[in-house]
C-alpha positions, -999 to 999 in steps of 0.1 A, spaced: 0 0 0 28 24 9 46 17 -24 14 23 -43 10 57 -26 47 66 -34 42 57 -70 10 78 -72 28 108 -56 57 104 -80 34 102 -110 16 134 -100 48 152 -93 61 142 -127 29 154 -143 30 188 -125 67 192 -135 60 183 -171 32 208 -173 54 235 -157 82 227 -182 58 229 -211 43 262 -198 78 278 -194 89 269 -229 55 277 -245 63 314 -238 93 316 -262 97 328 -298 99 294 -313 66 282 -297 50 315 -307 59 309 -343 48 272 -342 15 283 -325 10 310 -352 17 285 -380 -7 258 -366 -34 282 -354 -29 317 -368 -47 347 -355 -50 364 -389 -47 353 -425 -21 366 -449 -28 401 -461 -44 404 -495 -28 435 -509 -52 459 -527 -28 487 -534 7 499 -529 15 536 -530 50 551 -528 52 578 -501 78 600 -483 83 590 -447 102 616 -429 126 621 -459 129 584 -468 111 564 -495 84 541 -481 52 525 -492 16 527 -480 -2 494 -483 -40 489 -484 -54 455 -480 -75 430 -461 -71 399 -440 -94 377 -420 -91 378 -382 -96 341 -373 -99 344 -336 -100 368 -307 -66 377 -292 -48 407 -279 -27 426 -304 9 432 -293 27 445 -323 40 441 -359 75 431 -371 84 437 -407 117 423 -419 137 423 -451 160 395 -464 178 407 -494 213 399 -508 228 430 -492 203 439 -466 189 418 -438 171 430 -406 139 447 -395 122 475 -413 102 504 -398 65 495 -402 33 506 -385 -4 508 -389 -15 544 -396 -51 535 -394 -68 546 -362 -64 520 -334 -95 500 -329 -106 467 -314 -111 444 -343 -136 415 -340 -132 382 -359 -139 383 -396 -128 403 -426 -107 433 -417 -95 462 -439 -64 484 -435 -60 515 -456 -26 526 -444 1 501 -434 33 521 -437 65 501 -445 99 518 -447 111 502 -480 107 511 -516 81 494 -537 108 475 -556 122 460 -523 88 452 -508 91 418 -525 121 410 -502 101 415 -470 78 396 -447 57 406 -417 45 389 -386 18 402 -362 22 394 -326 -7 385 -304 -14 370 -270 -41 343 -269 -51 329 -236 -18 340 -220 3 324 -248 23 344 -274 13 338 -311 32 351 -341 11 349 -373 25 355 -408 8 386 -421 27 394 -453 53 376 -474 70 391 -505 75 371 -536 114 372 -535 
């Protein structure tokens, strides 16, 4: 009887430790990307127009388009990156549209500002960062054609 109780206690301890281990590592960037790939928050942006603009003396583009918000999560930010032969890193990007809580369903943006030229936009990709039920989720939002 005592050995049975010891085994049961060890099993529950192992389960609690395993859940804790999973929870700790579920907060990282890799798990956020996996979570966003398997269950994204938004679909990839369907671009409707790209307009060259001047952004504080630098060439940039204003993108209009739509995407489907697939589930309700808290928005944390946007990361736009470039991966060209000579340039690699993040690019200044932001939503110029008025901030608003967006419900699930089709969403439209009329002014996504990205700090690259129209020719280099094809070398870029964007991820939107959300928190869903306490877990980080990075969903692919835009991918250039390269």
